[in-house]
All heavy atoms as a GROMACS GRO file, in nm:
protein
  609
    1MET      N    1   0.085  -0.117   0.000
    1MET     CA    2   0.000   0.000   0.000
    1MET      C    3   0.089   0.123   0.000
    1MET      O    4   0.198   0.121   0.057
    1MET     CB    5  -0.088  -0.001   0.124
    1MET     CG    6  -0.181   0.117   0.130
    1MET     SD    7  -0.297   0.104   0.268
    1MET     CE    8  -0.215   0.210   0.383
    2PHE      N    9   0.042   0.230  -0.064
    2PHE     CA   10   0.117   0.355  -0.061
    2PHE      C   11   0.021   0.472  -0.072
    2PHE      O   12  -0.094   0.456  -0.114
    2PHE     CB   13   0.222   0.360  -0.174
    2PHE     CG   14   0.164   0.355  -0.313
    2PHE    CD1   15   0.135   0.471  -0.382
    2PHE    CD2   16   0.143   0.233  -0.374
    2PHE    CE1   17   0.083   0.465  -0.511
    2PHE    CE2   18   0.091   0.227  -0.503
    2PHE     CZ   19   0.062   0.343  -0.571
    3SER      N   20   0.072   0.589  -0.031
    3SER     CA   21  -0.007   0.711  -0.044
    3SER      C   22   0.078   0.817  -0.112
    3SER      O   23   0.201   0.813  -0.105
    3SER     CB   24  -0.055   0.762   0.092
    3SER     OG   25   0.055   0.806   0.169
    4ILE      N   26   0.012   0.911  -0.179
    4ILE     CA   27   0.078   1.023  -0.246
    4ILE      C   28   0.010   1.151  -0.200
    4ILE      O   29  -0.113   1.162  -0.204
    4ILE     CB   30   0.067   1.012  -0.399
    4ILE    CG1   31   0.128   0.881  -0.448
    4ILE    CG2   32   0.132   1.132  -0.467
    4ILE    CD1   33   0.100   0.851  -0.594
    5GLU      N   34   0.092   1.246  -0.154
    5GLU     CA   35   0.040   1.376  -0.110
    5GLU      C   36   0.123   1.485  -0.178
    5GLU      O   37   0.245   1.472  -0.188
    5GLU     CB   38   0.052   1.391   0.041
    5GLU     CG   39  -0.024   1.285   0.119
    5GLU     CD   40   0.006   1.295   0.267
    5GLU    OE1   41  -0.015   1.404   0.325
    5GLU    OE2   42   0.053   1.195   0.324
    6HIS      N   43   0.057   1.590  -0.220
    6HIS     CA   44   0.127   1.704  -0.280
    6HIS      C   45   0.131   1.817  -0.178
    6HIS      O   46   0.029   1.874  -0.143
    6HIS     CB   47   0.059   1.749  -0.409
    6HIS     CG   48   0.062   1.643  -0.514
    6HIS    ND1   49   0.176   1.603  -0.578
    6HIS    CD2   50  -0.037   1.567  -0.567
    6HIS    CE1   51   0.150   1.509  -0.665
    6HIS    NE2   52   0.021   1.484  -0.659
    7GLU      N   53   0.252   1.845  -0.128
    7GLU     CA   54   0.274   1.953  -0.032
    7GLU      C   55   0.312   2.079  -0.110
    7GLU      O   56   0.324   2.077  -0.231
    7GLU     CB   57   0.388   1.914   0.064
    7GLU     CG   58   0.365   1.784   0.138
    7GLU     CD   59   0.261   1.794   0.248
    7GLU    OE1   60   0.244   1.905   0.302
    7GLU    OE2   61   0.197   1.693   0.279
    8PHE      N   62   0.334   2.188  -0.037
    8PHE     CA   63   0.372   2.315  -0.100
    8PHE      C   64   0.500   2.303  -0.182
    8PHE      O   65   0.507   2.347  -0.295
    8PHE     CB   66   0.388   2.424   0.007
    8PHE     CG   67   0.447   2.551  -0.046
    8PHE    CD1   68   0.372   2.635  -0.128
    8PHE    CD2   69   0.577   2.586  -0.017
    8PHE    CE1   70   0.426   2.752  -0.178
    8PHE    CE2   71   0.632   2.702  -0.066
    8PHE     CZ   72   0.557   2.786  -0.147
    9ASP      N   73   0.604   2.240  -0.125
    9ASP     CA   74   0.734   2.235  -0.191
    9ASP      C   75   0.780   2.094  -0.226
    9ASP      O   76   0.894   2.075  -0.270
    9ASP     CB   77   0.841   2.302  -0.104
    9ASP     CG   78   0.859   2.233   0.030
    9ASP    OD1   79   0.771   2.153   0.068
    9ASP    OD2   80   0.961   2.259   0.095
   10ALA      N   81   0.695   1.993  -0.208
   10ALA     CA   82   0.738   1.856  -0.235
   10ALA      C   83   0.619   1.766  -0.261
   10ALA      O   84   0.507   1.795  -0.219
   10ALA     CB   85   0.817   1.801  -0.117
   11THR      N   86   0.645   1.656  -0.329
   11THR     CA   87   0.550   1.547  -0.340
   11THR      C   88   0.597   1.440  -0.242
   11THR      O   89   0.714   1.403  -0.243
   11THR     CB   90   0.545   1.490  -0.483
   11THR    OG1   91   0.499   1.593  -0.571
   11THR    CG2   92   0.452   1.370  -0.492
   12VAL      N   93   0.506   1.392  -0.157
   12VAL     CA   94   0.542   1.296  -0.053
   12VAL      C   95   0.474   1.163  -0.082
   12VAL      O   96   0.352   1.156  -0.093
   12VAL     CB   97   0.500   1.347   0.087
   12VAL    CG1   98   0.536   1.246   0.194
   12VAL    CG2   99   0.562   1.483   0.115
   13VAL      N  100   0.556   1.058  -0.096
   13VAL     CA  101   0.506   0.923  -0.117
   13VAL      C  102   0.541   0.841   0.007
   13VAL      O  103   0.656   0.841   0.050
   13VAL     CB  104   0.568   0.858  -0.243
   13VAL    CG1  105   0.520   0.715  -0.260
   13VAL    CG2  106   0.538   0.941  -0.367
   14THR      N  107   0.443   0.774   0.064
   14THR     CA  108   0.466   0.687   0.180
   14THR      C  109   0.437   0.544   0.139
   14THR      O  110   0.329   0.514   0.087
   14THR     CB  111   0.377   0.728   0.298
   14THR    OG1  112   0.404   0.863   0.331
   14THR    CG2  113   0.403   0.640   0.420
   15LEU      N  114   0.537   0.456   0.159
   15LEU     CA  115   0.524   0.315   0.127
   15LEU      C  116   0.503   0.237   0.256
   15LEU      O  117   0.583   0.248   0.349
   15LEU     CB  118   0.650   0.264   0.057
   15LEU     CG  119   0.698   0.344  -0.064
   15LEU    CD1  120   0.830   0.289  -0.114
   15LEU    CD2  121   0.593   0.342  -0.174
   16VAL      N  122   0.396   0.159   0.262
   16VAL     CA  123   0.363   0.080   0.380
   16VAL      C  124   0.388  -0.067   0.347
   16VAL      O  125   0.337  -0.118   0.247
   16VAL     CB  126   0.216   0.101   0.421
   16VAL    CG1  127   0.180   0.015   0.542
   16VAL    CG2  128   0.190   0.248   0.449
   17ASP      N  129   0.470  -0.133   0.428
   17ASP     CA  130   0.501  -0.274   0.407
   17ASP      C  131   0.379  -0.357   0.445
   17ASP      O  132   0.320  -0.339   0.552
   17ASP     CB  133   0.622  -0.313   0.492
   17ASP     CG  134   0.686  -0.443   0.446
   17ASP    OD1  135   0.648  -0.494   0.339
   17ASP    OD2  136   0.776  -0.492   0.516
   18GLU      N  137   0.339  -0.447   0.357
   18GLU     CA  138   0.224  -0.534   0.382
   18GLU      C  139   0.264  -0.678   0.358
   18GLU      O  140   0.359  -0.706   0.286
   18GLU     CB  141   0.109  -0.500   0.288
   18GLU     CG  142   0.050  -0.363   0.307
   18GLU     CD  143  -0.066  -0.340   0.214
   18GLU    OE1  144  -0.044  -0.340   0.091
   18GLU    OE2  145  -0.177  -0.321   0.264
   19GLY      N  146   0.193  -0.769   0.416
   19GLY     CA  147   0.220  -0.910   0.394
   19GLY      C  148   0.256  -0.978   0.524
   19GLY      O  149   0.235  -0.925   0.633
   20PRO      N  150   0.313  -1.098   0.511
   20PRO     CA  151   0.347  -1.173   0.632
   20PRO      C  152   0.462  -1.108   0.708
   20PRO      O  153   0.547  -1.041   0.651
   20PRO     CB  154   0.388  -1.311   0.578
   20PRO     CG  155   0.419  -1.290   0.434
   20PRO     CD  156   0.342  -1.170   0.388
   21ALA      N  157   0.461  -1.127   0.840
   21ALA     CA  158   0.566  -1.073   0.927
   21ALA      C  159   0.697  -1.143   0.895
   21ALA      O  160   0.696  -1.257   0.849
   21ALA     CB  161   0.528  -1.092   1.072
   22PRO      N  162   0.811  -1.086   0.916
   22PRO     CA  163   0.830  -0.954   0.978
   22PRO      C  164   0.814  -0.842   0.876
   22PRO      O  165   0.860  -0.854   0.762
   22PRO     CB  166   0.974  -0.960   1.030
   22PRO     CG  167   1.043  -1.053   0.936
   22PRO     CD  168   0.938  -1.154   0.893
   23LEU      N  169   0.751  -0.735   0.918
   23LEU     CA  170   0.729  -0.619   0.832
   23LEU      C  171   0.831  -0.511   0.864
   23LEU      O  172   0.878  -0.499   0.977
   23LEU     CB  173   0.588  -0.564   0.852
   23LEU     CG  174   0.473  -0.661   0.819
   23LEU    CD1  175   0.340  -0.597   0.853
   23LEU    CD2  176   0.478  -0.702   0.674
   24GLN      N  177   0.864  -0.432   0.765
   24GLN     CA  178   0.956  -0.320   0.783
   24GLN      C  179   0.876  -0.193   0.815
   24GLN      O  180   0.756  -0.185   0.788
   24GLN     CB  181   1.038  -0.298   0.656
   24GLN     CG  182   1.126  -0.416   0.619
   24GLN     CD  183   1.232  -0.443   0.723
   24GLN    OE1  184   1.296  -0.352   0.771
   24GLN    NE2  185   1.248  -0.568   0.760
   25GLU      N  186   0.944  -0.095   0.870
   25GLU     CA  187   0.880   0.034   0.899
   25GLU      C  188   0.843   0.104   0.768
   25GLU      O  189   0.903   0.078   0.663
   25GLU     CB  190   0.975   0.124   0.978
   25GLU     CG  191   1.009   0.073   1.116
   25GLU     CD  192   0.893   0.083   1.214
   25GLU    OE1  193   0.801   0.165   1.192
   25GLU    OE2  194   0.895   0.011   1.314
   26ASP      N  195   0.746   0.196   0.775
   26ASP     CA  196   0.707   0.274   0.657
   26ASP      C  197   0.827   0.350   0.601
   26ASP      O  198   0.918   0.389   0.676
   26ASP     CB  199   0.599   0.376   0.692
   26ASP     CG  200   0.468   0.311   0.735
   26ASP    OD1  201   0.457   0.187   0.728
   26ASP    OD2  202   0.378   0.386   0.774
   27ILE      N  203   0.827   0.373   0.472
   27ILE     CA  204   0.928   0.455   0.406
   27ILE      C  205   0.858   0.578   0.352
   27ILE      O  206   0.753   0.568   0.288
   27ILE     CB  207   0.995   0.378   0.291
   27ILE    CG1  208   1.073   0.260   0.346
   27ILE    CG2  209   1.085   0.470   0.208
   27ILE    CD1  210   1.132   0.170   0.240
   28THR      N  211   0.917   0.695   0.378
   28THR     CA  212   0.864   0.820   0.327
   28THR      C  213   0.962   0.878   0.227
   28THR      O  214   1.080   0.894   0.256
   28THR     CB  215   0.839   0.922   0.440
   28THR    OG1  216   0.751   0.862   0.536
   28THR    CG2  217   0.779   1.050   0.388
   29ILE      N  218   0.913   0.909   0.107
   29ILE     CA  219   0.995   0.966   0.000
   29ILE      C  220   0.944   1.108  -0.026
   29ILE      O  221   0.826   1.127  -0.055
   29ILE     CB  222   0.985   0.882  -0.128
   29ILE    CG1  223   1.027   0.738  -0.098
   29ILE    CG2  224   1.068   0.943  -0.240
   29ILE    CD1  225   0.985   0.638  -0.202
   30ASN      N  226   1.034   1.206  -0.011
   30ASN     CA  227   1.000   1.345  -0.036
   30ASN      C  228   1.070   1.388  -0.164
   30ASN      O  229   1.193   1.390  -0.170
   30ASN     CB  230   1.048   1.434   0.079
   30ASN     CG  231   0.977   1.403   0.208
   30ASN    OD1  232   0.864   1.440   0.227
   30ASN    ND2  233   1.044   1.332   0.297
   31ALA      N  234   0.993   1.423  -0.266
   31ALA     CA  235   1.049   1.465  -0.394
   31ALA      C  236   1.043   1.617  -0.404
   31ALA      O  237   0.935   1.675  -0.416
   31ALA     CB  238   0.973   1.401  -0.509
   32PHE      N  239   1.159   1.681  -0.394
   32PHE     CA  240   1.172   1.825  -0.408
   32PHE      C  241   1.221   1.856  -0.549
   32PHE      O  242   1.257   1.766  -0.624
   32PHE     CB  243   1.271   1.881  -0.306
   32PHE     CG  244   1.232   1.856  -0.163
   32PHE    CD1  245   1.282   1.748  -0.093
   32PHE    CD2  246   1.143   1.941  -0.098
   32PHE    CE1  247   1.246   1.724   0.038
   32PHE    CE2  248   1.106   1.919   0.034
   32PHE     CZ  249   1.159   1.809   0.102
   33GLU      N  250   1.227   1.982  -0.584
   33GLU     CA  251   1.274   2.022  -0.716
   33GLU      C  252   1.420   1.983  -0.738
   33GLU      O  253   1.459   1.940  -0.846
   33GLU     CB  254   1.257   2.173  -0.736
   33GLU     CG  255   1.291   2.221  -0.874
   33GLU     CD  256   1.262   2.368  -0.893
   33GLU    OE1  257   1.180   2.424  -0.818
   33GLU    OE2  258   1.322   2.426  -0.984
   34GLU      N  259   1.504   1.995  -0.634
   34GLU     CA  260   1.648   1.975  -0.650
   34GLU      C  261   1.700   1.842  -0.597
   34GLU      O  262   1.814   1.804  -0.623
   34GLU     CB  263   1.725   2.089  -0.583
   34GLU     CG  264   1.715   2.091  -0.431
   34GLU     CD  265   1.585   2.146  -0.373
   34GLU    OE1  266   1.502   2.198  -0.449
   34GLU    OE2  267   1.566   2.134  -0.252
   35CYS      N  268   1.619   1.767  -0.521
   35CYS     CA  269   1.665   1.640  -0.464
   35CYS      C  270   1.546   1.557  -0.420
   35CYS      O  271   1.432   1.603  -0.420
   35CYS     CB  272   1.760   1.663  -0.348
   35CYS     SG  273   1.681   1.736  -0.202
   36VAL      N  274   1.576   1.433  -0.380
   36VAL     CA  275   1.476   1.341  -0.326
   36VAL      C  276   1.532   1.285  -0.196
   36VAL      O  277   1.649   1.245  -0.191
   36VAL     CB  278   1.446   1.227  -0.425
   36VAL    CG1  279   1.356   1.122  -0.362
   36VAL    CG2  280   1.383   1.282  -0.552
   37THR      N  281   1.451   1.283  -0.090
   37THR     CA  282   1.494   1.222   0.035
   37THR      C  283   1.412   1.097   0.061
   37THR      O  284   1.294   1.090   0.028
   37THR     CB  285   1.482   1.319   0.155
   37THR    OG1  286   1.344   1.352   0.175
   37THR    CG2  287   1.564   1.445   0.133
   38VAL      N  288   1.477   0.998   0.122
   38VAL     CA  289   1.412   0.873   0.160
   38VAL      C  290   1.433   0.860   0.311
   38VAL      O  291   1.546   0.866   0.359
   38VAL     CB  292   1.474   0.753   0.087
   38VAL    CG1  293   1.407   0.624   0.130
   38VAL    CG2  294   1.466   0.772  -0.064
   39GLU      N  295   1.324   0.843   0.386
   39GLU     CA  296   1.332   0.835   0.532
   39GLU      C  297   1.264   0.708   0.582
   39GLU      O  298   1.162   0.666   0.528
   39GLU     CB  299   1.262   0.955   0.596
   39GLU     CG  300   1.322   1.089   0.558
   39GLU     CD  301   1.244   1.207   0.614
   39GLU    OE1  302   1.128   1.187   0.658
   39GLU    OE2  303   1.298   1.317   0.614
   40GLN      N  304   1.324   0.649   0.688
   40GLN     CA  305   1.264   0.532   0.752
   40GLN      C  306   1.303   0.533   0.899
   40GLN      O  307   1.419   0.556   0.934
   40GLN     CB  308   1.311   0.403   0.685
   40GLN     CG  309   1.242   0.279   0.740
   40GLN     CD  310   1.285   0.153   0.666
   40GLN    OE1  311   1.402   0.136   0.633
   40GLN    NE2  312   1.190   0.066   0.640
   41TYR      N  313   1.206   0.506   0.984
   41TYR     CA  314   1.231   0.497   1.128
   41TYR      C  315   1.310   0.370   1.158
   41TYR      O  316   1.280   0.262   1.105
   41TYR     CB  317   1.098   0.496   1.204
   41TYR     CG  318   1.114   0.474   1.352
   41TYR    CD1  319   1.165   0.574   1.433
   41TYR    CD2  320   1.078   0.353   1.410
   41TYR    CE1  321   1.181   0.554   1.570
   41TYR    CE2  322   1.093   0.332   1.546
   41TYR     CZ  323   1.145   0.432   1.624
   41TYR     OH  324   1.161   0.412   1.759
   42ASP      N  325   1.411   0.382   1.244
   42ASP     CA  326   1.493   0.268   1.288
   42ASP      C  327   1.466   0.246   1.437
   42ASP      O  328   1.508   0.327   1.520
   42ASP     CB  329   1.641   0.297   1.263
   42ASP     CG  330   1.731   0.179   1.297
   42ASP    OD1  331   1.685   0.085   1.367
   42ASP    OD2  332   1.847   0.181   1.256
   43ALA      N  333   1.394   0.141   1.469
   43ALA     CA  334   1.358   0.113   1.609
   43ALA      C  335   1.480   0.083   1.695
   43ALA      O  336   1.479   0.109   1.815
   43ALA     CB  337   1.260  -0.004   1.614
   44ARG      N  338   1.587   0.030   1.634
   44ARG     CA  339   1.707  -0.002   1.712
   44ARG      C  340   1.773   0.123   1.769
   44ARG      O  341   1.824   0.122   1.880
   44ARG     CB  342   1.807  -0.078   1.626
   44ARG     CG  343   1.760  -0.216   1.584
   44ARG     CD  344   1.854  -0.281   1.486
   44ARG     NE  345   1.854  -0.199   1.364
   44ARG     CZ  346   1.958  -0.180   1.286
   44ARG    NH1  347   2.073  -0.237   1.313
   44ARG    NH2  348   1.949  -0.106   1.177
   45THR      N  349   1.770   0.233   1.693
   45THR     CA  350   1.833   0.358   1.737
   45THR      C  351   1.731   0.462   1.781
   45THR      O  352   1.769   0.568   1.829
   45THR     CB  353   1.920   0.418   1.625
   45THR    OG1  354   1.836   0.449   1.512
   45THR    CG2  355   2.031   0.323   1.584
   46ASP      N  356   1.602   0.434   1.761
   46ASP     CA  357   1.493   0.527   1.791
   46ASP      C  358   1.512   0.659   1.715
   46ASP      O  359   1.488   0.767   1.769
   46ASP     CB  360   1.481   0.552   1.941
   46ASP     CG  361   1.350   0.618   1.977
   46ASP    OD1  362   1.249   0.594   1.906
   46ASP    OD2  363   1.347   0.696   2.074
   47ARG      N  364   1.558   0.648   1.589
   47ARG     CA  365   1.581   0.766   1.504
   47ARG      C  366   1.524   0.741   1.366
   47ARG      O  367   1.513   0.627   1.322
   47ARG     CB  368   1.731   0.793   1.489
   47ARG     CG  369   1.799   0.837   1.614
   47ARG     CD  370   1.947   0.860   1.597
   47ARG     NE  371   1.983   0.897   1.461
   47ARG     CZ  372   2.106   0.919   1.419
   47ARG    NH1  373   2.206   0.907   1.503
   47ARG    NH2  374   2.132   0.952   1.295
   48VAL      N  375   1.494   0.849   1.297
   48VAL     CA  376   1.456   0.841   1.156
   48VAL      C  377   1.584   0.859   1.075
   48VAL      O  378   1.656   0.958   1.091
   48VAL     CB  379   1.353   0.950   1.119
   48VAL    CG1  380   1.327   0.950   0.969
   48VAL    CG2  381   1.223   0.929   1.196
   49GLU      N  382   1.615   0.761   0.992
   49GLU     CA  383   1.733   0.768   0.905
   49GLU      C  384   1.692   0.832   0.773
   49GLU      O  385   1.585   0.802   0.720
   49GLU     CB  386   1.789   0.628   0.880
   49GLU     CG  387   1.830   0.555   1.007
   49GLU     CD  388   1.947   0.620   1.079
   49GLU    OE1  389   2.026   0.690   1.014
   49GLU    OE2  390   1.958   0.600   1.201
   50LYS      N  391   1.776   0.920   0.721
   50LYS     CA  392   1.745   0.991   0.598
   50LYS      C  393   1.860   0.977   0.498
   50LYS      O  394   1.975   0.991   0.534
   50LYS     CB  395   1.722   1.139   0.624
   50LYS     CG  396   1.684   1.217   0.497
   50LYS     CD  397   1.693   1.367   0.513
   50LYS     CE  398   1.582   1.423   0.594
   50LYS     NZ  399   1.577   1.571   0.589
   51ILE      N  400   1.824   0.951   0.373
   51ILE     CA  401   1.918   0.948   0.261
   51ILE      C  402   1.872   1.052   0.161
   51ILE      O  403   1.753   1.060   0.130
   51ILE     CB  404   1.922   0.810   0.194
   51ILE    CG1  405   1.969   0.705   0.293
   51ILE    CG2  406   2.008   0.811   0.068
   51ILE    CD1  407   1.957   0.564   0.242
   52THR      N  408   1.965   1.133   0.111
   52THR     CA  409   1.933   1.235   0.010
   52THR      C  410   1.998   1.197  -0.122
   52THR      O  411   2.117   1.169  -0.127
   52THR     CB  412   1.984   1.374   0.055
   52THR    OG1  413   1.924   1.406   0.181
   52THR    CG2  414   1.947   1.481  -0.046
   53LEU      N  415   1.918   1.194  -0.228
   53LEU     CA  416   1.967   1.165  -0.362
   53LEU      C  417   1.950   1.289  -0.449
   53LEU      O  418   1.844   1.355  -0.443
   53LEU     CB  419   1.887   1.051  -0.425
   53LEU     CG  420   1.893   0.918  -0.354
   53LEU    CD1  421   1.754   0.870  -0.321
   53LEU    CD2  422   1.962   0.818  -0.442
   54SER      N  423   2.051   1.318  -0.532
   54SER     CA  424   2.034   1.424  -0.630
   54SER      C  425   1.939   1.372  -0.738
   54SER      O  426   1.914   1.251  -0.748
   54SER     CB  427   2.169   1.462  -0.693
   54SER     OG  428   2.216   1.356  -0.775
   55ILE      N  429   1.888   1.461  -0.821
   55ILE     CA  430   1.800   1.419  -0.930
   55ILE      C  431   1.875   1.326  -1.024
   55ILE      O  432   1.821   1.227  -1.072
   55ILE     CB  433   1.743   1.541  -1.004
   55ILE    CG1  434   1.659   1.627  -0.908
   55ILE    CG2  435   1.660   1.499  -1.124
   55ILE    CD1  436   1.544   1.556  -0.840
   56SER      N  437   2.003   1.354  -1.048
   56SER     CA  438   2.084   1.268  -1.135
   56SER      C  439   2.098   1.128  -1.076
   56SER      O  440   2.087   1.027  -1.148
   56SER     CB  441   2.222   1.331  -1.155
   56SER     OG  442   2.303   1.249  -1.236
   57GLN      N  443   2.121   1.117  -0.946
   57GLN     CA  444   2.130   0.986  -0.881
   57GLN      C  445   1.998   0.912  -0.891
   57GLN      O  446   1.995   0.791  -0.914
   57GLN     CB  447   2.170   1.001  -0.734
   57GLN     CG  448   2.313   1.041  -0.714
   57GLN     CD  449   2.343   1.070  -0.568
   57GLN    OE1  450   2.268   1.141  -0.501
   57GLN    NE2  451   2.453   1.013  -0.519
   58LEU      N  452   1.887   0.983  -0.875
   58LEU     CA  453   1.756   0.920  -0.885
   58LEU      C  454   1.731   0.868  -1.025
   58LEU      O  455   1.680   0.757  -1.043
   58LEU     CB  456   1.647   1.020  -0.844
   58LEU     CG  457   1.506   0.964  -0.841
   58LEU    CD1  458   1.493   0.858  -0.732
   58LEU    CD2  459   1.406   1.075  -0.821
   59GLN      N  460   1.771   0.944  -1.126
   59GLN     CA  461   1.757   0.900  -1.265
   59GLN      C  462   1.842   0.776  -1.291
   59GLN      O  463   1.798   0.682  -1.357
   59GLN     CB  464   1.793   1.013  -1.362
   59GLN     CG  465   1.693   1.126  -1.359
   59GLN     CD  466   1.742   1.251  -1.430
   59GLN    OE1  467   1.861   1.272  -1.448
   59GLN    NE2  468   1.647   1.335  -1.469
   60ASP      N  469   1.965   0.775  -1.238
   60ASP     CA  470   2.051   0.657  -1.251
   60ASP      C  471   1.987   0.536  -1.186
   60ASP      O  472   1.989   0.425  -1.241
   60ASP     CB  473   2.189   0.682  -1.189
   60ASP     CG  474   2.276   0.775  -1.270
   60ASP    OD1  475   2.243   0.805  -1.387
   60ASP    OD2  476   2.380   0.820  -1.216
   61LEU      N  477   1.928   0.553  -1.068
   61LEU     CA  478   1.863   0.443  -0.998
   61LEU      C  479   1.746   0.388  -1.080
   61LEU      O  480   1.731   0.267  -1.093
   61LEU     CB  481   1.813   0.489  -0.860
   61LEU     CG  482   1.732   0.387  -0.781
   61LEU    CD1  483   1.812   0.260  -0.754
   61LEU    CD2  484   1.684   0.449  -0.650
   62ALA      N  485   1.666   0.476  -1.137
   62ALA     CA  486   1.551   0.432  -1.218
   62ALA      C  487   1.598   0.348  -1.336
   62ALA      O  488   1.537   0.245  -1.367
   62ALA     CB  489   1.472   0.554  -1.266
   63VAL      N  490   1.706   0.389  -1.401
   63VAL     CA  491   1.759   0.313  -1.514
   63VAL      C  492   1.818   0.181  -1.464
   63VAL      O  493   1.798   0.075  -1.525
   63VAL     CB  494   1.866   0.396  -1.590
   63VAL    CG1  495   1.938   0.311  -1.692
   63VAL    CG2  496   1.801   0.516  -1.657
   64ALA      N  497   1.890   0.184  -1.352
   64ALA     CA  498   1.960   0.066  -1.301
   64ALA      C  499   1.864  -0.046  -1.263
   64ALA      O  500   1.902  -0.165  -1.271
   64ALA     CB  501   2.045   0.104  -1.180
   65LEU      N  502   1.744  -0.014  -1.223
   65LEU     CA  503   1.649  -0.117  -1.180
   65LEU      C  504   1.614  -0.214  -1.292
   65LEU      O  505   1.566  -0.325  -1.265
   65LEU     CB  506   1.522  -0.052  -1.124
   65LEU     CG  507   1.541   0.023  -0.992
   65LEU    CD1  508   1.412   0.093  -0.954
   65LEU    CD2  509   1.587  -0.070  -0.882
   66ASN      N  510   1.636  -0.175  -1.418
   66ASN     CA  511   1.599  -0.260  -1.531
   66ASN      C  512   1.720  -0.314  -1.607
   66ASN      O  513   1.705  -0.359  -1.720
   66ASN     CB  514   1.509  -0.181  -1.627
   66ASN     CG  515   1.377  -0.147  -1.563
   66ASN    OD1  516   1.314  -0.231  -1.501
   66ASN    ND2  517   1.335  -0.024  -1.576
   67LEU      N  518   1.840  -0.309  -1.548
   67LEU     CA  519   1.961  -0.355  -1.616
   67LEU      C  520   2.021  -0.474  -1.544
   67LEU      O  521   2.006  -0.489  -1.423
   67LEU     CB  522   2.064  -0.241  -1.622
   67LEU     CG  523   2.030  -0.123  -1.710
   67LEU    CD1  524   2.132  -0.011  -1.690
   67LEU    CD2  525   2.025  -0.164  -1.856
   68PRO      N  526   2.095  -0.558  -1.617
   68PRO     CA  527   2.166  -0.668  -1.552
   68PRO      C  528   2.289  -0.618  -1.478
   68PRO      O  529   2.328  -0.502  -1.491
   68PRO     CB  530   2.206  -0.758  -1.670
   68PRO     CG  531   2.214  -0.666  -1.786
   68PRO     CD  532   2.110  -0.559  -1.761
   69GLU      N  533   2.353  -0.706  -1.404
   69GLU     CA  534   2.472  -0.673  -1.328
   69GLU      C  535   2.579  -0.613  -1.420
   69GLU      O  536   2.596  -0.657  -1.533
   69GLU     CB  537   2.526  -0.799  -1.262
   69GLU     CG  538   2.646  -0.779  -1.176
   69GLU     CD  539   2.690  -0.908  -1.108
   69GLU    OE1  540   2.622  -1.011  -1.122
   69GLU    OE2  541   2.793  -0.903  -1.040
   70GLY      N  542   2.649  -0.512  -1.372
   70GLY     CA  543   2.754  -0.450  -1.451
   70GLY      C  544   2.780  -0.308  -1.406
   70GLY      O  545   2.720  -0.258  -1.311
   71ILE      N  546   2.872  -0.238  -1.476
   71ILE     CA  547   2.905  -0.098  -1.450
   71ILE      C  548   2.860  -0.019  -1.570
   71ILE      O  549   2.894  -0.054  -1.684
   71ILE     CB  550   3.055  -0.082  -1.424
   71ILE    CG1  551   3.096  -0.161  -1.300
   71ILE    CG2  552   3.090   0.067  -1.407
   71ILE    CD1  553   3.245  -0.164  -1.277
   72TYR      N  554   2.789   0.090  -1.547
   72TYR     CA  555   2.729   0.166  -1.656
   72TYR      C  556   2.756   0.316  -1.636
   72TYR      O  557   2.776   0.363  -1.525
   72TYR     CB  558   2.578   0.145  -1.662
   72TYR     CG  559   2.538   0.001  -1.683
   72TYR    CD1  560   2.518  -0.085  -1.576
   72TYR    CD2  561   2.521  -0.049  -1.811
   72TYR    CE1  562   2.482  -0.218  -1.595
   72TYR    CE2  563   2.484  -0.180  -1.833
   72TYR     CZ  564   2.464  -0.264  -1.724
   72TYR     OH  565   2.429  -0.394  -1.743
   73SER      N  566   2.749   0.389  -1.746
   73SER     CA  567   2.754   0.535  -1.744
   73SER      C  568   2.639   0.584  -1.831
   73SER      O  569   2.629   0.544  -1.948
   73SER     CB  570   2.888   0.587  -1.797
   73SER     OG  571   2.889   0.726  -1.799
   74ARG      N  572   2.554   0.666  -1.774
   74ARG     CA  573   2.438   0.715  -1.847
   74ARG      C  574   2.478   0.841  -1.923
   74ARG      O  575   2.540   0.931  -1.868
   74ARG     CB  576   2.325   0.747  -1.747
   74ARG     CG  577   2.191   0.765  -1.809
   74ARG     CD  578   2.080   0.762  -1.703
   74ARG     NE  579   2.104   0.847  -1.588
   74ARG     CZ  580   2.071   0.977  -1.585
   74ARG    NH1  581   2.014   1.032  -1.687
   74ARG    NH2  582   2.097   1.047  -1.478
   75VAL      N  583   2.442   0.849  -2.051
   75VAL     CA  584   2.471   0.967  -2.132
   75VAL      C  585   2.367   1.073  -2.098
   75VAL      O  586   2.247   1.050  -2.107
   75VAL     CB  587   2.464   0.933  -2.283
   75VAL    CG1  588   2.486   1.057  -2.366
   75VAL    CG2  589   2.566   0.826  -2.316
   76ARG      N  590   2.414   1.188  -2.052
   76ARG     CA  591   2.324   1.296  -2.012
   76ARG      C  592   2.295   1.385  -2.132
   76ARG      O  593   2.385   1.423  -2.205
   76ARG     CB  594   2.389   1.378  -1.901
   76ARG     CG  595   2.432   1.284  -1.786
   76ARG     CD  596   2.419   1.346  -1.654
   76ARG     NE  597   2.475   1.280  -1.541
   76ARG     CZ  598   2.447   1.160  -1.496
   76ARG    NH1  599   2.368   1.082  -1.562
   76ARG    NH2  600   2.502   1.113  -1.386
   77LYS      N  601   2.168   1.419  -2.152
   77LYS     CA  602   2.129   1.502  -2.266
   77LYS      C  603   2.110   1.646  -2.224
   77LYS      O  604   2.079   1.679  -2.118
   77LYS     CB  605   2.000   1.450  -2.327
   77LYS     CG  606   2.019   1.311  -2.386
   77LYS     CD  607   1.889   1.260  -2.440
   77LYS     CE  608   1.909   1.118  -2.490
   77LYS     NZ  609   1.790   1.060  -2.543
   0.00000   0.00000   0.00000
């Protein structure tokens, strides 16, 4: 299950883990004009962990999800 919300400065997508246990904590993705952040609560540290990706890194990730193992360089237009 997931939800999509449009905020003033970002689009927020929340991914909820469903299915048999053990389940992972929700993931929140904030898409800003200049970057994308991915956040998830870590119960072991009682903190929300955040990763920030540039738009270029996000584009590379989208392409990488459909490629076989290897090293690639994306041609930027």
